[in-house]
LUMLUM-206114 format. One record per atom (N, C-alpha, C): residue in one letter; residue number from 1; y, z, x; atom name. Coordinates in pm, 1 decimal. Layout:
BEGIN
@r=A&k=NUM&Y=Y&Z=Z&X=X&a=CA
...
This chain:
BEGIN
@r=M&k=1&Y=-1593.9&Z=-889.8&X=5473.1&a=N
@r=M&k=1&Y=-1691.2&Z=-820.0&X=5555.6&a=CA
@r=M&k=1&Y=-1713.8&Z=-896.6&X=5686.0&a=C
@r=A&k=2&Y=-1735.1&Z=-824.7&X=5790.2&a=N
@r=A&k=2&Y=-1762.0&Z=-884.6&X=5920.5&a=CA
@r=A&k=2&Y=-1902.2&Z=-943.5&X=5923.8&a=C
@r=Y&k=3&Y=-1925.3&Z=-1028.0&X=6021.4&a=N
@r=Y&k=3&Y=-2058.7&Z=-1084.2&X=6042.3&a=CA
@r=Y&k=3&Y=-2144.7&Z=-982.1&X=6116.1&a=C
@r=K&k=4&Y=-2274.2&Z=-994.1&X=6099.3&a=N
@r=K&k=4&Y=-2370.4&Z=-910.0&X=6169.4&a=CA
@r=K&k=4&Y=-2479.7&Z=-1001.2&X=6222.5&a=C
@r=I&k=5&Y=-2532.3&Z=-970.2&X=6340.3&a=N
@r=I&k=5&Y=-2638.2&Z=-1051.4&X=6399.4&a=CA
@r=I&k=5&Y=-2773.2&Z=-991.1&X=6362.7&a=C
@r=T&k=6&Y=-2857.7&Z=-1073.4&X=6304.1&a=N
@r=T&k=6&Y=-2989.0&Z=-1027.1&X=6258.8&a=CA
@r=T&k=6&Y=-3088.5&Z=-1022.3&X=6374.7&a=C
@r=D&k=7&Y=-3207.2&Z=-973.5&X=6345.6&a=N
@r=D&k=7&Y=-3313.6&Z=-965.4&X=6445.7&a=CA
@r=D&k=7&Y=-3365.9&Z=-1103.1&X=6486.7&a=C
@r=D&k=8&Y=-3319.1&Z=-1209.2&X=6421.8&a=N
@r=D&k=8&Y=-3358.1&Z=-1345.1&X=6459.8&a=CA
@r=D&k=8&Y=-3293.8&Z=-1388.7&X=6591.4&a=C
@r=C&k=9&Y=-3199.4&Z=-1311.2&X=6640.8&a=N
@r=C&k=9&Y=-3125.7&Z=-1342.4&X=6763.4&a=CA
@r=C&k=9&Y=-3221.4&Z=-1365.1&X=6881.3&a=C
@r=I&k=10&Y=-3197.2&Z=-1475.4&X=6954.1&a=N
@r=I&k=10&Y=-3278.4&Z=-1507.0&X=7071.6&a=CA
@r=I&k=10&Y=-3200.2&Z=-1483.4&X=7202.1&a=C
@r=S&k=11&Y=-3085.7&Z=-1418.4&X=7191.0&a=N
@r=S&k=11&Y=-3001.1&Z=-1382.0&X=7305.9&a=CA
@r=S&k=11&Y=-2961.7&Z=-1501.4&X=7391.9&a=C
@r=C&k=12&Y=-2926.5&Z=-1611.4&X=7328.1&a=N
@r=C&k=12&Y=-2887.4&Z=-1731.5&X=7403.5&a=CA
@r=C&k=12&Y=-2740.9&Z=-1728.6&X=7445.2&a=C
@r=G&k=13&Y=-2657.1&Z=-1651.4&X=7374.1&a=N
@r=G&k=13&Y=-2516.3&Z=-1640.0&X=7408.5&a=CA
@r=G&k=13&Y=-2424.9&Z=-1743.2&X=7346.2&a=C
@r=A&k=14&Y=-2477.5&Z=-1833.2&X=7265.4&a=N
@r=A&k=14&Y=-2394.5&Z=-1936.0&X=7202.6&a=CA
@r=A&k=14&Y=-2285.4&Z=-1874.4&X=7116.1&a=C
@r=C&k=15&Y=-2317.4&Z=-1766.7&X=7048.0&a=N
@r=C&k=15&Y=-2220.0&Z=-1701.2&X=6961.0&a=CA
@r=C&k=15&Y=-2105.0&Z=-1641.5&X=7041.3&a=C
@r=T&k=16&Y=-2137.1&Z=-1584.1&X=7154.4&a=N
@r=T&k=16&Y=-2034.9&Z=-1523.4&X=7239.8&a=CA
@r=T&k=16&Y=-1934.0&Z=-1627.6&X=7286.3&a=C
@r=D&k=17&Y=-1984.1&Z=-1743.0&X=7327.9&a=N
@r=D&k=17&Y=-1896.7&Z=-1851.0&X=7373.3&a=CA
@r=D&k=17&Y=-1809.6&Z=-1904.6&X=7259.4&a=C
@r=A&k=18&Y=-1860.2&Z=-1901.4&X=7136.5&a=N
@r=A&k=18&Y=-1788.8&Z=-1956.9&X=7022.2&a=CA
@r=A&k=18&Y=-1687.0&Z=-1860.5&X=6961.7&a=C
@r=C&k=19&Y=-1701.3&Z=-1731.7&X=6985.0&a=N
@r=C&k=19&Y=-1615.7&Z=-1632.2&X=6919.6&a=CA
@r=C&k=19&Y=-1473.4&Z=-1634.7&X=6977.8&a=C
@r=P&k=20&Y=-1373.2&Z=-1664.3&X=6892.8&a=N
@r=P&k=20&Y=-1235.3&Z=-1673.5&X=6943.8&a=CA
@r=P&k=20&Y=-1171.5&Z=-1538.3&X=6975.8&a=C
@r=T&k=21&Y=-1228.3&Z=-1428.9&X=6927.4&a=N
@r=T&k=21&Y=-1168.9&Z=-1297.2&X=6952.3&a=CA
@r=T&k=21&Y=-1246.4&Z=-1214.8&X=7054.1&a=C
@r=G&k=22&Y=-1359.3&Z=-1265.3&X=7101.4&a=N
@r=G&k=22&Y=-1438.8&Z=-1189.9&X=7197.6&a=CA
@r=G&k=22&Y=-1507.0&Z=-1069.5&X=7136.6&a=C
@r=A&k=23&Y=-1538.0&Z=-1077.6&X=7006.6&a=N
@r=A&k=23&Y=-1596.0&Z=-964.2&X=6934.6&a=CA
@r=A&k=23&Y=-1745.5&Z=-947.5&X=6956.9&a=C
@r=I&k=24&Y=-1807.9&Z=-1041.9&X=7026.4&a=N
@r=I&k=24&Y=-1953.8&Z=-1038.8&X=7041.7&a=CA
@r=I&k=24&Y=-1990.9&Z=-1004.4&X=7185.8&a=C
@r=K&k=25&Y=-2075.2&Z=-904.3&X=7198.5&a=N
@r=K&k=25&Y=-2121.5&Z=-859.2&X=7330.0&a=CA
@r=K&k=25&Y=-2273.7&Z=-849.4&X=7329.7&a=C
@r=E&k=26&Y=-2332.3&Z=-859.7&X=7447.7&a=N
@r=E&k=26&Y=-2477.1&Z=-845.1&X=7459.6&a=CA
@r=E&k=26&Y=-2514.2&Z=-699.8&X=7436.8&a=C
@r=G&k=27&Y=-2609.7&Z=-679.5&X=7346.5&a=N
@r=G&k=27&Y=-2654.6&Z=-544.6&X=7314.6&a=CA
@r=G&k=27&Y=-2796.2&Z=-522.0&X=7364.3&a=C
@r=D&k=28&Y=-2864.6&Z=-431.9&X=7301.8&a=N
@r=D&k=28&Y=-3000.9&Z=-396.5&X=7339.2&a=CA
@r=D&k=28&Y=-3100.0&Z=-490.2&X=7271.2&a=C
@r=G&k=29&Y=-3136.6&Z=-598.5&X=7339.2&a=N
@r=G&k=29&Y=-3234.1&Z=-692.5&X=7285.4&a=CA
@r=G&k=29&Y=-3175.7&Z=-804.4&X=7202.4&a=C
@r=K&k=30&Y=-3049.7&Z=-790.6&X=7160.7&a=N
@r=K&k=30&Y=-2981.8&Z=-896.1&X=7087.3&a=CA
@r=K&k=30&Y=-2831.7&Z=-875.9&X=7102.1&a=C
@r=F&k=31&Y=-2755.9&Z=-976.1&X=7064.3&a=N
@r=F&k=31&Y=-2610.8&Z=-964.9&X=7071.4&a=CA
@r=F&k=31&Y=-2560.0&Z=-886.4&X=6950.4&a=C
@r=E&k=32&Y=-2442.3&Z=-824.5&X=6964.9&a=N
@r=E&k=32&Y=-2384.8&Z=-743.5&X=6858.8&a=CA
@r=E&k=32&Y=-2239.3&Z=-782.0&X=6837.9&a=C
@r=I&k=33&Y=-2195.3&Z=-773.1&X=6713.1&a=N
@r=I&k=33&Y=-2057.8&Z=-807.0&X=6676.7&a=CA
@r=I&k=33&Y=-1981.1&Z=-679.1&X=6647.3&a=C
@r=N&k=34&Y=-1865.4&Z=-664.6&X=6711.3&a=N
@r=N&k=34&Y=-1776.7&Z=-551.8&X=6684.1&a=CA
@r=N&k=34&Y=-1701.9&Z=-583.3&X=6554.5&a=C
@r=A&k=35&Y=-1733.2&Z=-510.7&X=6448.2&a=N
@r=A&k=35&Y=-1675.6&Z=-536.9&X=6316.3&a=CA
@r=A&k=35&Y=-1523.7&Z=-523.2&X=6315.3&a=C
@r=D&k=36&Y=-1468.2&Z=-438.3&X=6401.1&a=N
@r=D&k=36&Y=-1323.9&Z=-419.1&X=6405.5&a=CA
@r=D&k=36&Y=-1251.6&Z=-539.3&X=6467.0&a=C
@r=E&k=37&Y=-1322.6&Z=-617.5&X=6549.1&a=N
@r=E&k=37&Y=-1262.1&Z=-733.6&X=6613.8&a=CA
@r=E&k=37&Y=-1296.5&Z=-864.5&X=6543.9&a=C
@r=C&k=38&Y=-1397.5&Z=-864.1&X=6457.9&a=N
@r=C&k=38&Y=-1442.3&Z=-984.8&X=6388.2&a=CA
@r=C&k=38&Y=-1338.2&Z=-1027.8&X=6285.0&a=C
@r=I&k=39&Y=-1301.0&Z=-1157.2&X=6287.1&a=N
@r=I&k=39&Y=-1204.2&Z=-1209.8&X=6190.8&a=CA
@r=I&k=39&Y=-1273.2&Z=-1294.8&X=6083.1&a=C
@r=E&k=40&Y=-1404.5&Z=-1289.2&X=6079.5&a=N
@r=E&k=40&Y=-1484.5&Z=-1356.4&X=5977.1&a=CA
@r=E&k=40&Y=-1462.2&Z=-1507.5&X=5972.4&a=C
@r=C&k=41&Y=-1445.6&Z=-1569.4&X=6088.7&a=N
@r=C&k=41&Y=-1419.3&Z=-1713.2&X=6091.9&a=CA
@r=C&k=41&Y=-1546.4&Z=-1796.6&X=6080.3&a=C
@r=G&k=42&Y=-1662.0&Z=-1738.4&X=6114.5&a=N
@r=G&k=42&Y=-1788.4&Z=-1809.2&X=6103.8&a=CA
@r=G&k=42&Y=-1823.6&Z=-1896.2&X=6222.9&a=C
@r=A&k=43&Y=-1741.8&Z=-1893.5&X=6327.1&a=N
@r=A&k=43&Y=-1769.8&Z=-1976.0&X=6445.1&a=CA
@r=A&k=43&Y=-1903.2&Z=-1939.2&X=6508.8&a=C
@r=C&k=44&Y=-1936.6&Z=-1811.5&X=6508.1&a=N
@r=C&k=44&Y=-2062.8&Z=-1766.5&X=6565.9&a=CA
@r=C&k=44&Y=-2181.8&Z=-1822.3&X=6488.5&a=C
@r=A&k=45&Y=-2171.7&Z=-1821.5&X=6356.9&a=N
@r=A&k=45&Y=-2280.4&Z=-1872.1&X=6272.7&a=CA
@r=A&k=45&Y=-2299.8&Z=-2021.9&X=6292.5&a=C
@r=E&k=46&Y=-2190.3&Z=-2095.3&X=6309.0&a=N
@r=E&k=46&Y=-2198.1&Z=-2239.5&X=6331.1&a=CA
@r=E&k=46&Y=-2260.5&Z=-2271.9&X=6466.4&a=C
@r=A&k=47&Y=-2234.2&Z=-2189.7&X=6566.8&a=N
@r=A&k=47&Y=-2284.5&Z=-2215.8&X=6701.9&a=CA
@r=A&k=47&Y=-2427.8&Z=-2172.8&X=6723.7&a=C
@r=C&k=48&Y=-2477.8&Z=-2080.2&X=6643.4&a=N
@r=C&k=48&Y=-2609.8&Z=-2022.0&X=6664.6&a=CA
@r=C&k=48&Y=-2722.7&Z=-2119.2&X=6625.8&a=C
@r=P&k=49&Y=-2817.0&Z=-2142.2&X=6717.8&a=N
@r=P&k=49&Y=-2926.9&Z=-2235.0&X=6687.4&a=CA
@r=P&k=49&Y=-3033.0&Z=-2178.2&X=6594.2&a=C
@r=V&k=50&Y=-3030.8&Z=-2044.9&X=6570.6&a=N
@r=V&k=50&Y=-3131.5&Z=-1984.6&X=6483.7&a=CA
@r=V&k=50&Y=-3070.1&Z=-1912.0&X=6363.6&a=C
@r=A&k=51&Y=-2942.6&Z=-1934.3&X=6337.8&a=N
@r=A&k=51&Y=-2870.9&Z=-1876.1&X=6223.8&a=CA
@r=A&k=51&Y=-2880.2&Z=-1722.9&X=6219.7&a=C
@r=A&k=52&Y=-2871.4&Z=-1659.1&X=6335.7&a=N
@r=A&k=52&Y=-2879.6&Z=-1513.1&X=6341.2&a=CA
@r=A&k=52&Y=-2752.7&Z=-1443.5&X=6287.5&a=C
@r=P&k=53&Y=-2632.6&Z=-1492.1&X=6315.5&a=N
@r=P&k=53&Y=-2515.1&Z=-1425.8&X=6258.3&a=CA
@r=P&k=53&Y=-2506.2&Z=-1452.9&X=6107.1&a=C
@r=Q&k=54&Y=-2495.4&Z=-1346.2&X=6031.4&a=N
@r=Q&k=54&Y=-2487.8&Z=-1357.2&X=5885.5&a=CA
@r=Q&k=54&Y=-2369.1&Z=-1274.5&X=5835.2&a=C
@r=A&k=55&Y=-2301.8&Z=-1324.4&X=5732.7&a=N
@r=A&k=55&Y=-2194.4&Z=-1248.6&X=5670.5&a=CA
@r=A&k=55&Y=-2256.9&Z=-1132.7&X=5594.0&a=C
@r=E&k=56&Y=-2197.0&Z=-1017.0&X=5606.3&a=N
@r=E&k=56&Y=-2249.5&Z=-899.0&X=5535.8&a=CA
@r=E&k=56&Y=-2198.8&Z=-896.5&X=5393.9&a=C
């Protein structure tokens, strides 16, 4: 399953910089992960200071 960004997101962009496939884009109030591009590597979760990206 792809990762999903929870409402804990503070829109800092750390996940976007860490994503090797560019699957994360700024959405409405928080960042969003394109499930079709996510390779489930967990880089976004490791980079996030508030643990917003979670595996589904």
